[in-house]
Structures are given as structure tokens and as C-alpha cells.
N, C-alpha and C positions, 0 to 999 in steps of 0.2 A: 475680774483683771486675772486670776488665779487660771481660770479655763482658759483664757487667751495664752497666756504663757504656756499651758500644759500642751495646748493644741499647737504653737508653733515647734515647741521642742519634739513633737511626736513628728512633724512634715520633717525636719532636719536629721532625726533617727531614720526615716523612712528614705531621705534622698541619699543619706549616707549607706544605705543597704543596699541601695541600686546603682550606686557606684562601685561597692565592693562587689556586685555580680559581673559587671563589664571585663571581659577579658582581654588584659593589657599586655599579655604574653608578645614578646617578638613573633612575626610570622611570615610566611609569603604563600600568594595566592597564584596558581598556575592554572591552566587550562591545557588538557590533552584530549586530539582530537586522531579518531583511526578509521580507514576507511578498508572496506572488503569488499571485492567483486568475486562472485561465484556464479560456476553453469545450472542453468535452470535445467530442473528435471520432469517438470510439469505444463502444461499449456491449459487455457479456460477461451474458450472462442464464446462470445457475446453474439447470440445473433435475433433476428428479428423474423417470423413466419408472417407472409400478410397474404390474404386476400382480397380481391378488388372485384366488383360485379355490379350489376344495375339493381340486386338486391341483397338484403341482409344474410337474404339464408344461402344466396349464390355464392356469397364472401366468405361465408362460414363453412360451406362446404370446399371450396379450393382450399380453406385453411386446414381443415380437417384432410384430405388427399395428400398435402405438401407433408402434414404434422407427420400420416402414416406412413407414408412413403418415408421418410428420414429414419425414424425407429426400424424399417424393415431392413433399410440398406444398413443401419448400423448393428443389426441382428444380424444378418446374412456375412456381414465382415466380423463376426466375433466379438465384437465390442461389448463389454458387459452393460446388463442393465442401466446402472448407474451413471454413465456416461453422459447421457443427457437427461437434463432437468427443464421440466417445462414449467412457466409460468400461469396466472388465469389470463383468458382471453377478453378483448376489448377490444368493443365495437364502434364506428359513427359514419359519418358523411366522408366522402371523397372529394377533394376538390383538385381542379389546375388552375394553374393561376395563381395570382397573387394580387390584394386590394382590390382595386377596381375592375382587373380582369379575371378576377376568382369566378370560378364555372362549377356549377355541381356537375361530377363525374360518375356520379354513383354512390355506393357504402363499402366500408371495408371494416376485415375482421380480423385483428392481429393476435401472437403473444410472443413476449420474447421466450428465450431460451439460454441454456447456460451447455456449450461442450465441453467435458474437463477429459484431458488425456493425461495417462498417466505414462504413457509409453512413446516417447518423442521421435521414436523411429518409425510411428505410424502417423506422423502429420502430414504428409500430404495426402495421404488415402482419406484423409477429414478432411480436408480441403477440397479434395475432389469430389465429395458428396456433398457438402453444403454449395461448392460455386455451381454445381449441375442442375440447381434447380432456382430459375429465376425470381421465386416467390420469396426466398431465403435471402435477408440482406446480413451480411455481416457488419456489427459496429465496428466491432475492434477483437485483439487475440493477446491476452497476457498469460506472459510467463511467470513461472514461481519456483519455487523451492520446498521440497519436502522437507527439508530440515531448516525451514525458517527460523524457529527459535533459538535453535542451537546458531546458529549465524550471528541472529543480533546478540546473544549472550557471546559471544566471541567478538566481538566489535565493539563490544562496551569492555570488556576487560581490558581489549589494546588499547582503547584510550585511555583506562587508567594506569595501564602499564607506563601508557607514554609520557600523563601528567608526574606522576612519580619519578620518571626519570629528568623530563625537564627540570624537576624544581631540587631534584638532586645535583643537578651539574649547575643550575646556579645557585646552589646552598655553597657549593665548593667555590665556584670562583669567587665569592665574597668572603671566605674562610669560615663559615659556618657549616654546622650540621643539621640534617633534619630533625625532629622530633616526632613528636603524634601528631596524629591525625587530628586536625580542631573539627573542618567541617568537609561534606562533599556532595555537590550539586549536580544532578546527571541532567544534560541536555535531552531536547527529545529526538530519540534515535529517529534517524531516517532511512527508508526504504523506496527504493524506485522499481518496479516491475518493467518489463517490456512492453511496449505496444506496437503492434506489426501489421495489423491489415484496417484499412478503411475504406467503408462501405464493400463493393464486391471484387475490389482490385487489391492485388498484394503491394504493400508499398517498403520502400527501403528499410530496414537491409535485406539483400534480395535472400531469398530461401535455394540453397544448392539442393543435391540429391542426399546431404547427408544433414544431422538437426545444428546446423552453425547456427545457433541464435546467442543474440548480445547476451551477454552476463549480467547479471543481478547485480545491482548496487547496495552495499550498507554501510553507513557512518554511524558515529555517535560521539558525543563531546560529554568531556566528565572533567569539572572544575573542583579540585582541591585545595584544601587550605592546613598547611603545616606547621607546627611550631618548629621556630629556630632555635638551636642550641649555642 
């Protein structure tokens, strides 16, 4: 019986200790959101170079011809060697039609590649090189910023400032003052790159002779809990 009483007493003490750890201070919790739009200064073309022929060797030869021609054109245009990044080669059977109308048409050899441009003034030059070869298919063009990390940090700090300002206004309206920060919760930062080209045709927004590219969008949300005095 004594053992049971001691156990019950221990449970009561544990429960009391847990209660004492609960923060019962008056508080206010708010969320701050910020958005930032910046001009891109980089662009990456995602492309596929593909050869199709009656034999694997013939398709591979076409692939090599187009790859070498593109590399040569980039070199002659004074682009750095790092402008193009090539992936491994894949090959297989090529068909026309679908389902019951599917017909064997030969073999293909293909490789993916990325063209990264660090001077957007040369964008049209890159596009002309890529679109001049019907074995090259452009899947998309992504724009980005060389100051990506700095932009993410800035929008995060702006969201934090917005949360503090909102909390201060609400507290003042209720005749209270903000105390210390109790908790901070960061939402997932959002970043939207631009995507401009589908297949081998340029899609909206239309490019002019200048580098008029859609701005990059950054956003962040911060939730902060403040003590109220």
C-alpha cells in the first residue's frame, strides 16, 4: 500500500512540474509576408539533341554531327567552353503513331544538354544557333539571378519586419506593448523562375531586341509569437 501511495505522489509531482513548464504568459502571434521581384541576369536553355535513322549507327552519326556543329558554332561565337553541358547518350527504337497505329520507323540516339548564358545581351545569338538545327529541340528556357541567395535573405528579413510591424500595431491598438520574442516559425520560401520557350517556338512573353525578360519572384512568410506586456 505504501508503494502505491508513493507512486501516486510521484505522478502528482510530475504532473505539477509539467504544468509549471507551460508558458502562460500573455502573447500575440502574427504572420508577416513579403514579396520581391528582381531582374534576371542569367538564362539556361534545356535542350535535346536527337538523331533518327534506319540504324543505331546512323542515328548516332546524326547526333554527333549536330553536337559537334553546335559546339563549333558556340566556340566561333566566342562563348566559353562551360556554356554547354552535355549528358550521356541514350538510344532506342523510334515509332510513329500511337497505340494500334504505332509503326516502327527506325532508331534514335539522343542526349540532353543545357546552355547557360551569363550575358543576356547575347540571348538572340544563342536562340539563332539552337533554332537553326531541326535536330535540336528546346524544351524550356529558365531565367535566374546570380544573387539568388541574397534575394532569398532579403525577402525573409522583409517578412520578419512585416510581422513585427503588424504585431506592434495590433498591440498598440489594444493598449499593450510587445515584449520578448517567444517563437519564430519560417514558412517555406517561394521562388518562381521564368519559363519562356516550348518546343522549338518562342512563347509569350515575346522577346524584343532588348533583354526584356519577366522578373523573378521571391516570397516568404514568417510567423512570430511575442510576449505582451
